[in-house]
C-alpha positions as CSV (number, residue, x, y, z in Angstrom):
1,M,0.0,0.0,0.0
2,R,1.5,3.3,-1.1
3,A,-1.3,5.8,-0.3
4,I,-4.6,6.3,1.5
5,Y,-6.8,9.1,0.5
6,D,-9.9,10.8,1.8
7,V,-9.6,9.8,5.5
8,P,-12.3,11.5,7.5
9,A,-11.7,13.1,10.9
10,P,-15.0,14.1,12.5
11,A,-15.5,16.8,15.1
12,K,-17.2,16.4,18.4
13,L,-19.5,18.3,20.7
14,N,-19.6,18.1,24.4
15,L,-23.2,17.5,25.5
16,F,-22.1,18.7,28.9
17,L,-18.8,19.1,30.6
18,H,-18.4,19.0,34.4
19,I,-15.2,19.6,36.3
20,T,-15.4,17.3,39.4
21,G,-11.9,17.9,41.0
22,R,-8.3,18.4,40.4
23,R,-5.3,16.0,40.7
24,P,-2.2,16.9,42.7
25,D,-0.3,17.3,39.4
26,G,-2.7,20.0,38.3
27,Y,-4.7,18.0,35.8
28,H,-8.5,18.6,36.0
29,L,-10.9,15.7,36.5
30,L,-13.9,15.9,34.2
31,Q,-17.1,14.2,33.2
32,S,-18.6,14.6,29.8
33,V,-20.4,13.0,26.9
34,F,-18.5,13.4,23.6
35,M,-20.7,13.3,20.5
36,L,-19.4,12.8,17.0
37,I,-20.9,15.1,14.3
38,D,-20.6,15.2,10.5
39,W,-18.4,18.2,10.4
40,C,-15.1,16.7,9.3
41,D,-11.5,17.3,8.2
42,T,-10.1,15.1,5.5
43,L,-6.6,13.7,5.4
44,H,-4.5,12.1,2.6
45,F,-1.4,10.0,3.2
46,E,1.4,9.0,0.8
47,V,4.2,6.7,2.0
48,R,7.8,7.8,2.0
49,Q,10.8,5.4,2.0
50,D,13.2,7.9,3.6
51,G,11.5,8.1,7.1
52,V,10.6,11.8,6.7
53,I,7.2,12.9,8.0
54,S,5.7,16.1,6.5
55,R,2.4,17.8,6.5
56,T,0.9,20.4,4.2
57,D,-2.4,22.2,4.3
58,V,-4.4,21.7,1.1
59,A,-6.0,25.2,1.4
60,D,-2.8,26.9,2.3
61,P,0.4,25.1,1.3
62,T,2.5,27.6,3.2
63,L,1.4,25.9,6.4
64,A,4.1,23.3,6.2
65,P,6.2,23.8,9.3
66,A,9.4,21.9,9.7
67,A,8.8,21.3,13.4
68,A,5.9,19.5,14.9
69,D,5.5,22.2,17.6
70,A,5.3,25.1,15.2
71,L,1.5,25.0,15.1
72,P,0.6,22.7,18.0
73,E,-3.1,22.1,17.2
74,L,-2.7,21.6,13.4
75,D,0.4,19.6,13.8
76,L,-0.9,17.0,16.2
77,T,-0.9,14.9,13.1
78,V,2.8,15.2,12.8
79,K,3.3,14.5,16.4
80,A,1.1,11.4,16.2
81,A,2.9,10.1,13.1
82,R,6.3,10.5,14.8
83,A,5.0,8.8,18.0
84,L,3.7,5.9,16.0
85,Q,6.9,5.7,13.9
86,A,9.0,5.5,17.1
87,A,6.6,3.1,18.9
88,C,6.6,0.6,15.9
89,G,10.2,1.1,14.9
90,T,9.4,1.5,11.3
91,S,11.8,3.2,8.8
92,L,8.9,4.4,6.7
93,G,7.7,8.0,6.5
94,V,4.7,9.8,5.1
95,D,3.5,12.9,3.4
96,I,0.3,14.1,5.0
97,R,-2.1,16.5,3.3
98,L,-4.8,18.0,5.4
99,E,-8.1,19.6,4.2
100,K,-8.9,21.6,7.3
101,R,-12.6,22.4,7.7
102,V,-13.3,22.0,11.4
103,P,-12.4,25.4,13.0
104,S,-9.5,25.8,15.5
105,Q,-10.0,27.2,19.0
106,A,-13.6,25.9,18.8
107,G,-13.8,23.2,21.5
108,M,-14.7,20.7,18.8
109,G,-11.6,18.6,18.9
110,G,-10.5,19.1,15.3
111,G,-6.8,18.7,15.9
112,S,-7.3,15.7,18.2
113,S,-9.5,14.0,15.7
114,D,-6.9,14.6,12.9
115,A,-4.3,12.9,15.1
116,A,-6.5,9.9,15.8
117,S,-7.4,9.4,12.2
118,C,-3.7,9.7,11.4
119,L,-2.8,6.9,13.8
120,L,-5.4,4.6,12.4
121,A,-4.5,5.4,8.7
122,L,-0.7,5.0,9.3
123,Q,-1.1,1.6,10.9
124,R,-2.6,0.5,7.6
125,L,-0.2,2.4,5.3
126,W,2.9,1.3,7.2
127,G,1.7,-2.3,7.9
128,V,2.2,-1.9,11.6
129,H,-0.1,-2.6,14.5
130,L,-0.1,-1.6,18.1
131,P,-2.4,-3.4,20.6
132,A,-5.4,-1.3,21.5
133,D,-4.2,-0.5,25.0
134,R,-0.8,0.6,23.7
135,L,-2.4,2.8,21.0
136,Q,-4.7,4.4,23.6
137,S,-1.8,5.0,25.9
138,L,0.2,6.6,23.0
139,A,-2.8,8.7,22.1
140,L,-3.3,10.0,25.7
141,S,0.4,11.1,25.8
142,L,-0.3,13.3,22.8
143,G,-3.6,14.9,24.0
144,A,-6.5,14.2,26.4
145,D,-9.2,14.1,23.6
146,I,-7.4,11.8,21.2
147,P,-8.3,8.5,22.9
148,F,-12.0,9.3,22.4
149,F,-11.6,9.6,18.7
150,L,-10.1,6.1,18.7
151,S,-13.0,4.6,20.6
152,G,-15.4,4.3,17.6
153,G,-18.4,6.2,18.7
154,H,-20.1,8.5,21.2
155,A,-18.8,8.1,24.7
156,W,-19.1,9.0,28.4
157,V,-15.7,10.3,29.3
158,E,-14.1,10.7,32.7
159,G,-10.8,11.2,34.5
160,I,-8.5,13.4,32.4
161,G,-10.0,11.9,29.2
162,E,-8.7,8.3,29.5
163,K,-11.8,6.6,31.0
164,I,-14.2,6.0,28.0
165,S,-17.5,4.2,28.0
166,P,-19.7,3.9,24.9
167,V,-23.1,5.5,24.9
168,Q,-26.0,5.4,22.5
169,L,-27.5,8.6,21.4
170,P,-30.6,9.2,19.4
171,S,-30.2,10.8,15.9
172,A,-30.6,14.6,16.1
173,R,-29.6,17.7,14.2
174,F,-27.8,20.7,15.7
175,V,-26.8,24.2,14.7
176,V,-23.2,25.0,15.5
177,V,-21.9,28.5,15.6
178,K,-18.2,29.4,15.7
179,P,-17.6,33.1,16.3
180,A,-14.5,34.7,14.7
181,Q,-12.8,35.0,18.0
182,G,-11.2,32.1,19.8
183,V,-10.3,31.5,23.4
184,A,-7.2,29.9,24.9
185,T,-7.9,26.8,26.8
186,P,-5.1,27.2,29.4
187,A,-6.5,30.6,30.4
188,I,-9.9,29.0,31.2
189,F,-8.4,26.1,33.2
190,G,-6.0,28.5,35.0
191,S,-8.8,30.8,36.1
192,P,-9.4,31.0,39.9
193,E,-13.2,31.5,39.0
194,L,-13.5,28.1,37.4
195,K,-15.9,25.8,39.2
196,R,-13.9,22.6,40.1
197,D,-16.2,20.8,42.5
198,T,-19.3,19.8,40.5
199,E,-21.0,16.8,42.1
200,T,-20.1,13.6,40.3
201,A,-22.8,12.3,37.9
202,T,-23.3,8.8,36.7
203,I,-23.8,7.4,33.3
204,Q,-27.0,5.7,34.5
205,G,-28.3,9.1,35.5
206,F,-27.5,10.5,32.1
207,A,-29.1,7.6,30.3
208,A,-32.2,7.9,32.4
209,N,-32.9,11.2,30.6
210,A,-34.6,9.3,27.8
211,G,-35.1,10.7,24.3
212,G,-34.1,14.2,23.4
213,Q,-33.8,15.3,27.0
214,I,-30.3,13.9,27.2
215,F,-29.2,16.9,25.0
216,G,-30.1,19.2,27.9
217,F,-28.3,17.2,30.7
218,G,-25.9,19.0,33.0
219,R,-24.0,22.1,31.9
220,N,-20.6,23.2,30.8
221,D,-18.5,24.3,33.8
222,L,-16.0,26.1,31.5
223,Q,-18.6,28.3,29.9
224,P,-18.9,31.2,32.5
225,V,-15.1,31.7,32.5
226,A,-14.9,31.4,28.8
227,Q,-17.7,34.0,28.3
228,K,-15.7,36.6,30.3
229,L,-12.6,35.9,28.3
230,C,-14.3,35.9,25.0
231,P,-17.5,38.1,24.8
232,A,-18.3,36.7,21.3
233,I,-19.4,33.5,23.1
234,S,-22.1,35.3,24.9
235,E,-23.1,37.0,21.6
236,S,-23.4,33.6,20.0
237,L,-25.4,32.1,22.8
238,E,-27.8,35.1,22.8
239,W,-28.2,34.9,19.0
240,L,-29.2,31.2,19.3
241,E,-31.6,32.0,22.2
242,K,-33.4,34.6,20.1
243,Q,-34.0,31.7,17.6
244,G,-35.9,30.0,20.3
245,L,-33.2,27.5,21.0
246,S,-31.3,26.3,24.1
247,P,-27.6,26.7,23.4
248,R,-24.4,25.9,25.3
249,M,-20.8,26.0,24.6
250,T,-18.8,22.9,23.5
251,G,-15.5,22.1,25.2
252,S,-13.5,25.2,26.0
253,G,-15.1,27.1,23.2
254,S,-15.5,29.3,21.4
255,A,-18.1,27.3,19.4
256,V,-21.6,27.0,20.7
257,F,-24.4,24.7,19.6
258,A,-28.1,23.9,20.1
259,Q,-30.3,21.0,19.1
260,L,-32.8,21.7,16.4
261,P,-36.2,20.6,17.6
262,Q,-37.7,19.7,14.2
263,A,-36.4,18.3,10.9
264,D,-37.5,21.4,9.0
265,S,-36.4,23.9,11.7
266,L,-33.6,26.1,10.5
267,P,-32.3,29.2,12.2
268,D,-32.5,32.6,10.4
269,V,-28.9,33.5,9.7
270,S,-29.6,36.8,8.0
271,D,-28.6,38.8,11.1
272,A,-25.5,36.8,12.0
273,P,-22.4,38.8,12.6
274,K,-19.7,38.8,9.9
275,G,-17.0,36.2,10.4
276,W,-19.2,33.6,12.1
277,Q,-19.2,30.1,10.9
278,I,-22.7,28.6,11.1
279,R,-23.4,25.0,10.1
280,I,-26.2,22.6,10.5
281,C,-24.8,19.2,11.7
282,S,-26.1,15.7,12.4
283,N,-24.6,13.4,15.0
284,L,-23.1,10.3,13.5
285,A,-24.1,6.7,14.2
286,S,-20.4,5.8,14.7
287,H,-17.0,7.0,13.8
288,P,-16.3,6.6,10.1
289,L,-13.2,4.7,10.8
290,A,-14.7,2.4,13.4
291,G,-13.2,-1.1,13.0
292,W,-9.9,0.1,11.5
């Protein structure tokens, strides 16, 4: 196999995100349900015999940094490829081309999803295989959200992101709004105003909210701090509320989302501020690469 093209990397939405504590090493303990949606990046891979790992951006070929840490979020793919290369001891390399559609600094896991799809695709391209537990451990060392994107579907996530339990979600559609401004995740987690003692929930309690009510379960503990740091988040939430919807922020923002109550219910985007990305999304039945 010399190439694999059109590899999808779907985004996620956090249906809720609770911070239940903090470990002595500073990592925050969380509970969340991660939901896969059909807003995807696409990656293309071509094998190299010289061991070199490169990445270019299809939309902007100038985004081809020599070092993996030059653009940390975008280049999680490079870090993932290098980590897998080292773990498997392969002498092969790869040229990665990325079609970036999922916005950055959105709380939608775009960079983490790219890295997960990269790990799965490169195992095929290079003819290598790590046991599932080793692959998950490698993924967690790269980023807390990456193991979820390897799990194959929607999930109840706990700990620092490493405790993953599959959940079933009903089909639904959502409007996702990404304002032009982003917000830095470390600033949110470093804030003294962040609530870090939310009562622990249970997956059984979440599942008991049958039907569409599960999309209104809990809250996002990061949202109040994020709104202070990025006023555009509040503007996005208010805009969706005026549409008669019940929005909340996903992840650490700045994207927000709301469930659409009816199949033919579409928000009026005529008064949306310039620079906002607004997209109608459906949740996925499973990850497109499930079983790879």
